[in-house]
N, C-alpha and C positions, 0 to 999 in steps of 0.2 A: 404221582403222581402220580391225572391224571393221573395204597400198596398193592399200586396200579398194577393180577390177582393174587399175591396176598394183598397187596394195595391195589384196590381197584382201579387207580388211575393207570397201572402198567398194563392193563389189558387193552387199552386204547392204542398201544404201541405195536400192534401187529400189522403185517403188510402185505399188499399185492397190488398190482397195477390197475389203474381205472382207464376205462374206455367209454366213449360216448357214442352211441349208435344213431342218435337223432337230436335235433335241436331241442334244447330244454329251456324252461324258464329257469331263473336263479334259485328258485326255491326247489324245483325238481332236481336241478344238479347238485345242490347242497345236500338234499335228502339222499340221493344216490351215492354220493361219496360217504356220507356218514353210515349208511346201511352197510356198504361193503366193508368198510373199516370195521364196524361193530361185528358183521358176520364172521370176519376173519379171526375174531378172537375165540371162536367155538372150537370145541374138539380137544382142548388141552387136558382135560379130565381133572387132575389137580397138580398142585405144586407146592414146593416149600423154597425159603430162601433165608439168607441172613442180611441184616441191614444196620446201618448207622444213620441216626438222626443228629444233625449238627445245626444248632441254633446260633444265629449271629445277631448281635445288637447292632444299632445304627452306628455305634463307634468301632464296630470290628470285633468286639470281645466274643468269644464263642464257648460254648458248652456242648459236651457230646453225650449221646445215648446210644445204646446197642440193643437190638431186638431180633427176634426170630419171627417169621411170618409164614403162614401156609393158606392155601385156599383150595376150595372145592367148587368145581363147575356145577351149575343148576341144570337139572334135567326135568322135563315135564312140568308139573306145577311147583316142583321144589326150587327155592331160591339159590342163587350163587351164595356162598359163604366165605368169609376171611376171617382170619384170627391173627392179630398181631400181639406178641407178648414181650415186653421189655425185659432184658436180662441185666443190664448195668446202667448207671451205678446203682448202689443199694438202695437209695431213697426212691427209686421207681422200680426196683425188681419186682417182677410178677404182675405189675400193672398191665391189663390186657383189653383189648378192644375187639369185640365180636361184631360182625356186620353181616346182615342177611340183605342181599339185593335182589328185588323183585322186578319183573318185567312191566307189570301193569298196576302196581300200587306202591305207596311210600315205603321206602327201605326201613329196616329195624337195626338199631345199634344199642349195644350194652357195653358199659365201661366197668371193668372190675378193679377196685381200689383196695389193695391188700392191707393198707395202714388202717382201715377202718373195718375190713373183712366184709365189704358190701358190694353188691352188683347194682349199678345205677343204670337205668334206661335212659338213653339220650332222646329227649322229646324232639318232635319235627321243629319246634320253635328254637331249640338249643342247637341245631345242627349247623348253623352259620358261625358258632363260637369256635374258639381256638382248641385245636386238639394238643393236649399236654403242652400248652404254652408256646406252641410252634406257630408258624404262618400257615400251616394247613388247617382248614377247617374241618369238622367232623365229616360234613358232606363231600369234602374233597377225597375222603377215605372210602368212598363208596363206588360201586360199578356203575359209571354214568353211560349206559347204553343209549343206542340212537333212539330207541322208542321213547326215551324220557324228554325229547326235545323236539322243537321245530327248527328246521335249518334253512339256510339261505347262502348260497355261494356269493362271495363278494368279489374275488379276483385270483389269479394266479400271479406269484412273484417269487423272487429268491428267498429261500428258507432263511429265517434269522439264526438258526443253529444247524451245524452240521452240513452245510452245502446243499446243493440241488435246488429244485423248484418245489414250491408248496402250493396246494389249494388252500386259500383262506375261506373259511365258512363261519358264518354267525350261527349261533344257537341259542334258543330262548327256551327256558324250562317250562314243562307242561304243568308241573305242580309247585308246591311252595319251595322256595329257594332263597338263600342269602344274596344270590346274583340275579340281576334282571337279564343279563346277556353275556355270553361268552363267545369270544372270537378265537377259532381254532386254526392252527396251521398243520395241515396234513402233508407229509412229504409224498409228492406225486408219483414216485417210482415204488414206493415200499408202504404207503398209506399209514405208517406209524405217526403219531403225533409228536411234534417238536416244540410247539408253544401253544399256551392258552393265555389269553388276556381276559380278566374278569372285571365286569362293570356293575356298580350298584344301580339302584332304582332312579338316582339322579343322573345317571349317564356318566358317573365319574369312573375312570380306570383306576382300580382299587389294588389289584394284585396281578402278578404275571408268573406262570409256570413255565419253566424251560426244561425239556428232557434232552440228555445227551449221552454219548458212550453207547449207542444201541449195539446189541450182540444178539445174534440169532442161535436159539436153542432148538434144533430140529426145524420145525416149520414156524416157530414162534419168536418174534423179536421182544426183547425186554431192554429198557433203558437202565444203564448203570447208575445214572445221576438224574435226580429230579430237584430243581431249585425253584422254591417259591419266594417270590420278593413281594413284601407289602410296601406300596408306594405311599400310604398314609403315615406309617410309622418309620419307615427306613429299615426295618428289621427283615431278616431273610431266614430260611430254614432249607437245608440240603437233606434229601433221603438219598442214601447211597446203597445199591443193591448188589448182592453177589451170591454165588453158590447156589444157583438155581437147580432144582431137581423136579422132574415131572413123574407121574405115575407112581405115586407113593402108597397108593391103596387106601387112601382116607375115606372115611364114610361120614355120614350126616352126624353120627355120635361123637365125632371129634370136633363138632362145631355146635354144641349146644350151651345154653347158658350156665348149666352145672358145671361144664368143663372149664369154665373161667376160673374156678376156685381150685386150681391144681395144687 
């Protein structure tokens, strides 16, 4: 969610009130909401956290994985970076995903597979594929900033998760994506994201992300739980986050391709 920064979906969950000073078109209002939310993800520096990935079959059977994640905020022309490393169970231990998220060009991702001792670059055409067999796609693990989408406000309504009122905003990607449209619910009082619905090119609602259990760390909100439901398969995946620490002194050297083979 929306390793929303270690996992880029989490950076969308930062908050502040929204005000409207003048009458706006639906596109202008949607853009303003998204830009405010995106701007409020800035300034965190770096972070680290622990997490669990729990995969559920359509019948309810589950399997669990544990990971550590860290992230570094981009500055100037340098991209934001995130690194997720699985710790357990043994068959996925040390498998790692490195992501560089850019403002004005396609993101870069690499997957380290210790079983073969190889680093695999994730091509743009493969980013709609499943990350580690979960219902999160590789592109869901990137920093999805406001500059990457066109936005349109749809309505305000009761939030589907966590109570309160939400702005509902449609966003369409400016570059290649496995999704044709995403419908996003921003909590109006905090501006963190509580739900995203994903639609394919045929207009079919294929997945839903819900974020809950938000906790504030200093100025920044983080969701404790992100659940992605695949409506085509009936499967779902939970990402559970804990132990956030900020200002760890990370540098770009901690997020290079060579560091994947640790």
